[in-house]
C-alpha positions in Angstrom: 4.1 -22.3 17.6 0.5 -22.1 18.8 -2.3 -23.2 16.6 -4.4 -20.1 17.1 -3.1 -16.5 16.7 -3.1 -14.3 19.8 -6.0 -11.9 20.2 -3.7 -8.8 20.4 -2.8 -9.3 16.8 -6.3 -8.2 15.7 -6.2 -4.5 16.9 -2.6 -4.2 15.7 -3.7 -5.3 12.3 -6.7 -3.0 12.2 -4.7 0.0 13.3 -2.2 -0.6 10.6 -4.8 -0.8 7.8 -6.6 2.3 9.1 -3.3 4.3 9.1 -2.7 3.2 5.5 -6.2 4.3 4.6 -5.6 7.7 6.0 -2.3 8.1 4.1 -3.7 7.1 0.7 -6.8 9.3 1.3 -4.6 12.3 1.9 -2.3 11.6 -1.1 -5.2 10.8 -3.4 -7.2 13.8 -2.3 -4.3 16.2 -2.9 -3.6 14.6 -6.3 -7.2 15.0 -7.3 -7.1 18.7 -6.3 -4.0 19.1 -8.4 -5.8 17.4 -11.4 -8.8 19.7 -11.0 -7.1 23.0 -10.2 -3.7 22.4 -11.9 -0.3 22.3 -10.2 1.9 19.4 -9.1 0.8 16.4 -7.1 2.6 15.7 -3.9 4.3 12.6 -2.6 3.4 10.8 0.6 5.7 12.8 3.0 4.9 16.2 1.5 1.2 15.5 1.3 1.2 14.5 5.0 3.3 17.6 5.8 0.4 19.7 4.6 -1.6 18.5 7.6 0.7 20.4 9.8 -1.1 23.6 8.9 -4.0 22.6 11.0 -4.2 22.6 14.8 -4.9 18.9 14.8 -2.0 18.2 12.4 0.7 17.1 14.8 -1.5 14.7 16.8 -2.8 13.2 13.6 0.7 12.7 12.2 1.7 10.9 15.4 -1.4 8.7 15.0 -0.4 7.9 11.4 3.2 7.1 12.4 2.0 4.8 15.2 -0.5 3.2 12.8 2.2 2.6 10.2 4.4 1.0 12.8 1.5 -1.2 13.8 1.1 -2.2 10.1 4.8 -3.1 10.1 4.4 -5.1 13.3 1.3 -6.9 11.8 3.2 -7.8 8.6 6.3 -9.1 10.5 4.1 -11.1 12.9 2.0 -12.4 10.1 5.2 -13.6 8.2 6.8 -15.1 11.4 3.7 -16.9 12.6 2.2 -17.6 9.2 -1.2 -16.3 10.4 -2.7 -16.5 6.9 -1.5 -20.0 6.1 0.9 -19.3 3.3 2.8 -22.4 4.2 6.5 -23.4 3.9 6.7 -24.3 0.3 8.5 -21.9 -2.2 5.4 -20.0 -3.0 4.6 -19.5 0.6 8.1 -18.4 1.5 8.0 -15.8 -1.3 4.7 -14.5 0.0 5.9 -14.3 3.5 9.1 -12.5 2.4 7.0 -10.0 0.6 5.1 -9.4 3.9 8.4 -8.6 5.6 9.5 -6.2 2.8 6.2 -4.3 2.8 6.2 -4.2 6.6 9.7 -2.6 6.7 8.8 -0.1 4.0 5.7 1.1 5.9 7.8 1.2 9.1 10.3 3.5 7.4 7.4 5.7 6.2 6.2 5.8 9.8 9.7 7.1 10.9 9.4 9.8 8.2 6.0 10.8 9.4 7.2 10.9 13.0 10.1 13.1 11.8 7.5 15.5 10.2 5.7 15.8 13.5 9.0 16.5 15.3 10.2 19.0 12.7 6.9 20.9 12.6 5.7 19.6 9.2 8.7 20.4 6.9 8.4 17.9 4.1 11.6 16.1 3.5 11.0 15.0 -0.1 13.3 13.0 -2.2 13.2 9.9 0.1 13.4 7.5 -2.8 16.1 9.5 -4.5 18.1 9.6 -1.3 17.8 5.9 -0.7 18.7 5.2 -4.4 21.8 7.4 -4.0 23.0 5.5 -1.0 22.4 2.2 -2.8 24.1 3.5 -5.9 27.3 4.3 -3.9 27.7 0.7 -2.8 29.7 -1.9 -4.7 27.7 -3.0 -7.8 25.4 -0.1 -6.9 23.7 0.3 -10.3 23.0 -3.4 -10.5 21.4 -3.3 -7.0 19.3 -0.3 -7.9 18.2 -2.1 -11.1 17.2 -5.1 -9.0 15.2 -2.9 -6.6 13.5 -1.3 -9.6 12.6 -4.6 -11.2 11.2 -5.8 -7.9 9.2 -2.6 -7.5 7.8 -3.0 -11.0 6.9 -6.6 -10.0 5.1 -5.3 -7.0 3.1 -2.9 -9.2 2.2 -5.8 -11.5 1.2 -7.8 -8.5 -1.2 -5.1 -7.2 -2.7 -4.8 -10.7 -3.2 -8.5 -10.8 -4.6 -8.5 -7.3 -7.2 -6.1 -8.5 -8.0 -7.6 -11.8 -8.1 -11.2 -10.4 -9.9 -10.0 -7.3 -7.4 -11.6 -5.0 -8.1 -9.0 -2.3 -11.4 -10.9 -1.6 -9.6 -13.8 0.0 -9.4 -12.4 3.5 -12.4 -10.0 3.6 -15.4 -11.1 5.5 -18.8 -11.0 3.7 -20.8 -8.0 4.9 -23.2 -5.7 3.1 -20.7 -2.9 3.2 -17.9 -5.0 1.8 -20.1 -6.3 -1.0 -21.2 -2.8 -2.0 -17.6 -1.5 -2.0 -16.2 -4.4 -4.0 -15.9 -2.5 -7.3 -14.2 0.4 -5.4 -11.6 -2.0 -3.9 -10.9 -3.5 -7.3 -10.3 -0.2 -8.9 -8.1 0.9 -6.0 -5.8 -2.1 -6.2 -5.3 -1.5 -10.0 -4.6 2.2 -9.4 -2.0 1.4 -6.7 -0.4 -1.1 -9.1 -0.1 1.7 -11.7 1.6 4.1 -9.3 4.0 1.5 -7.9 4.8 0.3 -11.4 5.8 3.9 -12.5 8.0 4.2 -9.4 9.7 1.0 -10.4 10.3 2.2 -13.9 11.8 5.5 -12.6 14.2 3.5 -10.4 15.2 1.3 -13.4 15.9 4.5 -15.4 18.1 5.7 -12.5 20.0 2.4 -12.6 20.6 2.6 -16.4 21.8 6.2 -16.2 23.7 5.7 -12.9 21.8 8.8 -11.8 19.9 8.6 -8.5 18.1 11.9 -9.4 16.0 10.1 -11.9 14.5 7.9 -9.2 11.4 9.0 -7.4 8.6 8.1 -5.1 4.8 8.6 -5.2 5.1 12.4 -6.0 7.4 11.8 -8.9 5.3 9.0 -10.3 2.2 11.2 -10.2 4.2 13.9 -11.8 5.1 11.6 -14.7 1.4 10.7 -15.1 0.6 14.5 -15.0 3.1 15.2 -17.8 1.7 12.6 -20.2 -0.8 13.4 -22.9 -4.2 14.1 -21.3 -2.2 14.2 -18.1 -4.7 16.0 -15.9 -7.4 13.6 -16.8 -5.1 10.6 -16.2 -3.9 12.1 -12.9 -7.5 12.6 -11.8 -8.4 9.0 -12.6 -5.3 7.7 -10.7 -6.1 10.1 -7.8 -9.6 8.7 -7.5 -8.0 5.2 -7.7 -5.7 6.1 -4.7 -8.7 7.2 -2.8 -10.4 3.9 -3.7 -7.3 2.1 -2.4 -7.7 4.0 0.8 -11.3 2.6 0.9 -9.9 -0.9 0.3 -7.5 -0.5 3.3 -10.4 0.8 5.5 -12.5 -2.2 4.5 -9.6 -4.5 5.4 -9.2 -2.7 8.7 -12.9 -3.4 9.5 -13.5 -6.8 8.0 -10.2 -8.6 7.3 -10.1 -12.2 8.4 -7.1 -13.9 10.0 -7.4 -17.6 9.2 -5.4 -18.7 12.2 -7.6 -16.5 14.5 -11.0 -16.7 12.9 -10.8 -20.2 11.4 -11.0 -21.3 7.8 -14.8 -21.6 7.7 -15.5 -17.8 7.7 -17.5 -16.7 4.7 -15.2 -14.4 2.8 -15.9 -12.5 -0.4 -13.7 -15.0 -2.4 -15.4 -18.0 -0.9 -18.9 -16.6 -1.6 -17.9 -15.8 -5.2 -16.6 -19.4 -5.7 -19.8 -20.9 -4.2 -21.9 -18.7 -6.4 -20.0 -19.8 -9.5 -20.4 -23.4 -8.5 -24.1 -23.0 -7.8 -23.8 -24.0 -4.1 -24.4 -20.7 -2.5 -28.2 -21.1 -2.1 -27.7 -24.4 -0.3 -25.1 -22.7 2.1 -27.5 -19.9 2.8 
């Protein structure tokens, strides 16, 4: 294994984050519209299907699909080559396994988006429900579904913690733009944690009831938020949060640092915050 990451990893990574940013911007924007005007929020696939109504819809869907595949490739390469120096201890292995899982999930979403482009934008819907039904039909299916639900809840908790503890700063280069958008990125990670957590809870309910129809993806999670007391207000807040998460992904696409490509001495937001807390920032400047 080489000491330095190959240069072609960088554009693959950036394409992946920009594709994610576009996806969350579309989903968040439509959810915000639903909160303001009323109606139901849409899930990822159905939200992207709405793009097909424009002349530029199909080319854009293909760009999103390729970008999501690039994100999958980035995550798999990152895990394999340990580009972010997670290491080979238990904690590092868990982190790298998480990279593989998130990569595969986004690759699957990319396949769905490509299917939209080929079918002419007819939203498939029910992706999480369909996958849950297939898993439920396997031996020990409800237990497997429950395990997936708990892992999804765990992922939601992680994103919330990532935002609250500002862990997203670890690999973002210090720039004036990144510093100004710091509060937006924090809010975006917390909102993403809320949505993923609700999805995990829905999957757990499906496991307890042995009913895959109770599972759901982003659309169903936003629907549950919409149905709660003060639901339109809550949906609006979460929708703005998803748009903020799109901003966070765009910032990562622009300024994310790869330790085994850029070196460990790059000034990141996390490093700057630590130096500021220790009172050594002025000396470094």
